[in-house]
C-alpha positions in Angstrom: -4.5 1.1 -5.5 -1.7 -0.3 -3.3 -2.5 -3.2 -1.0 0.1 -3.9 1.7 -0.4 -7.3 3.3 1.9 -10.2 4.2 -0.9 -12.8 3.9 -0.9 -14.3 0.4 -4.4 -15.7 0.8 -5.8 -12.2 1.6 -3.8 -10.8 -1.3 -5.4 -13.3 -3.7 -8.9 -12.6 -2.4 -8.4 -8.9 -2.7 -6.9 -9.2 -6.1 -9.9 -11.1 -7.5 -12.4 -8.8 -5.8 -10.8 -5.5 -6.7 -9.9 -6.6 -10.3 -13.5 -7.7 -10.9 -14.4 -4.0 -10.1 -11.8 -2.9 -12.7 -9.3 -1.6 -10.2 -5.6 -1.8 -10.9 -3.9 -3.2 -7.8 -0.3 -3.4 -6.8 0.6 -5.6 -3.9 3.4 -5.5 -1.3 4.2 -8.2 1.2 5.5 -5.9 3.9 5.7 -2.2 5.0 9.2 -1.6 3.6 8.3 -2.8 0.1 5.0 -0.9 0.3 6.8 2.3 1.2 9.2 1.8 -1.7 6.4 1.1 -4.2 4.6 4.2 -3.0 7.7 6.4 -3.4 8.2 5.1 -6.9 4.6 5.6 -7.9 2.2 7.3 -5.4 -1.3 5.6 -5.3 -4.7 7.3 -4.7 -5.6 4.6 -2.2 -3.5 2.4 0.1 -4.9 -0.5 2.1 -2.7 -1.7 4.9 -2.9 -4.8 7.0 -2.7 -4.0 10.7 -0.2 -6.8 11.6 2.8 -6.9 9.3 6.5 -7.7 9.7 9.3 -5.1 9.3 7.2 -1.9 9.7 4.0 -1.6 11.7 0.9 0.0 10.3 1.2 3.2 12.3 4.8 3.9 11.3 4.0 3.1 7.6 0.9 5.4 7.7 3.0 8.2 9.1 5.6 7.8 6.4 3.1 7.6 3.6 1.2 10.6 4.8 4.4 12.6 5.1 5.5 11.6 1.6 2.1 12.3 0.2 2.2 15.9 1.5 5.5 16.4 -0.1 4.3 15.0 -3.4 1.3 17.3 -3.4 3.4 20.3 -2.6 5.6 19.7 -5.6 2.6 19.7 -8.0 
């Protein structure tokens, strides 16, 4: 699971909550880092904060969806 959020408090809360449910969570502090982490290792689930610096949620969602289709087509 990839969580992309620039708020460290929200990251900590999500980390504790999701880890207690046995989820492996990777965090990114902005959309550009999130995109890079997704390209390195695609995740089954991505949670994205609506308000982030460097890349907005709509642009990031479009990029991840496009990359995900390409990855699936290579399988």
